[in-house]
C-alpha positions in Angstrom: 57.8 135.7 121.6 61.3 137.0 121.9 64.4 134.8 121.6 65.8 134.2 125.1 69.0 136.2 124.2 66.9 139.3 123.8 65.2 138.8 127.1 68.5 138.1 128.7 69.8 141.4 127.2 66.9 143.3 128.8 67.7 141.7 132.2 71.4 142.4 131.9 70.7 146.1 131.0 68.6 146.4 134.2 71.0 144.7 136.5 74.5 146.1 135.7 75.5 144.0 132.7 75.9 140.3 132.0 78.5 139.6 134.7 76.4 141.3 137.4 73.3 139.4 136.1 75.1 136.0 136.2 76.1 136.7 139.8 72.4 136.8 140.6 71.5 133.5 138.9 71.6 130.2 140.7 71.7 126.7 139.2 69.6 123.8 140.4 71.0 120.8 142.1 71.7 117.7 140.0 69.4 114.7 139.9 72.1 112.8 141.9 72.2 115.5 144.6 68.4 115.6 144.9 68.3 111.8 145.0 70.6 112.0 148.1 68.4 114.5 149.9 66.8 112.8 152.8 63.0 112.4 153.2 63.0 114.6 156.3 64.6 117.5 154.4 62.0 117.2 151.7 59.2 117.2 154.2 60.8 120.1 156.1 61.0 122.2 152.9 57.5 121.4 151.8 56.1 122.2 155.2 57.9 125.5 155.5 56.5 126.7 152.1 53.0 125.6 153.1 53.2 127.6 156.4 54.7 130.6 154.6 51.7 130.8 152.2 49.6 133.7 153.2 51.7 134.4 156.2 54.7 136.6 157.1 57.8 134.6 155.9 60.0 136.2 158.5 57.9 135.0 161.3 58.0 131.4 160.0 61.8 131.6 159.5 62.3 132.9 163.0 60.3 130.1 164.4 61.7 127.4 162.2 64.0 125.8 164.8 60.9 125.4 166.9 59.1 123.7 164.0 62.0 121.3 163.6 61.8 120.3 167.3 58.0 120.2 167.5 57.8 117.9 164.4 60.6 115.6 165.5 63.0 116.8 162.9 60.3 116.0 160.3 61.0 112.3 160.6 58.6 111.0 158.0 57.5 107.9 159.9 56.8 109.8 163.1 54.9 112.5 161.2 52.9 110.1 159.1 51.7 108.2 162.2 51.0 111.3 164.3 48.2 110.4 166.7 45.4 112.7 168.0 47.3 113.3 171.3 50.3 114.6 169.4 48.2 116.6 167.1 46.3 118.2 170.0 49.6 119.0 171.7 50.9 120.7 168.5 47.8 122.9 168.5 49.0 124.2 171.9 52.7 124.4 171.0 53.9 128.0 171.0 57.1 127.1 169.2 55.1 126.8 165.9 52.2 128.6 164.2 49.2 126.8 165.6 47.1 126.4 162.4 45.3 123.1 162.6 44.8 122.8 158.8 48.4 123.3 158.1 49.6 121.1 160.9 47.5 118.3 159.4 49.4 118.7 156.1 52.6 117.5 157.8 50.9 114.2 158.6 49.4 113.9 155.1 52.5 114.9 153.2 54.6 112.5 155.3 52.3 109.7 154.2 52.6 110.9 150.6 56.4 110.8 150.8 56.1 107.3 152.2 54.0 106.3 149.2 56.7 107.5 146.9 59.1 104.9 148.4 57.4 102.3 146.2 58.1 104.5 143.1 61.8 104.9 143.9 61.7 107.4 146.7 60.9 111.1 146.9 64.4 112.2 145.7 64.1 110.1 142.6 60.5 111.0 141.8 60.6 114.7 142.5 64.3 115.3 141.7 64.3 113.1 138.5 61.1 114.4 137.0 61.9 115.9 133.5 62.1 119.7 133.5 60.4 119.6 130.1 57.3 118.4 132.0 57.6 120.5 135.1 53.9 121.4 135.0 53.2 117.6 135.1 55.2 117.5 138.4 53.2 120.4 139.8 50.0 118.7 138.8 51.0 115.5 140.5 51.9 117.4 143.7 48.6 119.2 143.7 46.7 115.9 143.3 48.6 113.7 145.7 50.1 116.1 148.2 48.3 118.2 150.8 47.9 122.0 150.1 50.6 121.7 147.3 48.6 123.5 144.6 49.6 126.9 143.3 52.7 128.7 144.5 53.5 126.5 147.5 54.7 123.6 145.4 56.6 125.9 143.1 58.5 127.5 146.0 59.0 124.1 147.7 60.7 122.7 144.6 62.9 125.8 144.2 64.0 125.8 147.9 64.7 122.1 147.7 67.0 122.9 144.8 65.3 121.1 142.0 65.0 122.7 138.6 61.9 124.9 138.6 60.1 128.0 137.6 58.1 130.2 139.9 55.2 132.1 138.4 55.8 135.2 140.5 54.3 138.6 139.6 57.3 139.6 137.6 57.7 136.2 135.8 54.0 136.3 135.0 54.2 139.9 133.7 57.0 138.9 131.3 55.1 135.9 130.1 52.1 138.2 129.4 54.4 140.7 127.6 55.7 137.8 125.5 52.2 136.8 124.5 52.5 133.4 126.1 49.5 134.0 128.4 47.1 136.8 128.8 46.6 136.6 132.5 48.0 134.7 135.5 48.2 131.0 134.5 45.7 128.9 136.4 44.2 126.6 133.8 45.8 123.5 132.3 45.9 125.2 128.9 47.7 128.2 130.2 50.2 126.1 132.2 50.9 124.0 129.1 51.6 127.3 127.2 54.0 128.4 129.9 55.8 125.0 129.8 56.1 125.2 126.0 57.6 128.7 126.3 60.1 127.6 128.9 61.0 124.5 126.8 61.7 126.8 123.8 63.9 129.1 125.9 65.7 126.1 127.4 66.4 124.8 123.9 67.6 128.3 122.7 69.9 128.9 125.7 70.9 125.6 127.2 69.9 127.0 130.6 67.8 125.5 133.3 64.2 126.4 134.2 65.6 128.0 137.4 67.9 130.3 135.5 65.4 131.2 132.9 62.8 132.0 135.5 65.1 134.4 137.3 66.1 136.1 134.0 62.4 136.6 133.2 61.8 138.1 136.6 64.7 140.5 136.3 63.9 141.6 132.7 61.2 144.0 133.9 
């Protein structure tokens, strides 16, 4: 496995040098900023990523104001206690994508976020989870959330602004090239190997998971 500086050098060479590369990197929000993010914004972000999965992202983005209105601004209480009448109305609501399975996740994930109130709140739990155990956070989301396995949770955490890596095609290709994994990571063993690699690169560089993930993607 190469030192992070070497991978950074590859990415810089492909993207116009270090200064140009730095302009393309973003830093995650602080734990304090994430702690201040309201429950409805967490639910909104999570829902958008679930609906985007396997669908044209531009269509979801174009309809998003309609989603916000249809789901009452993603008010967690209202969504968690959505009754059958409301659910049936959403199935006929042309402002949104009328996928019953995904609509149900809004109710389920709102209930999940309410459960997190007893653990300090969603901002504290998701925002304060150690980056050195990011795969532990993904595992928790997959088990306790609804349709938050795989890439949906990874994108939701990135779009919410928390420190994260996304195992995109390019990031996966770099991890394979580095000998970290030999195919896309799906098993717990493979995910643990990915976390160990990111932890090593964080230690070497002092950078966040978010920055390292982007550098890996741009190194190819």
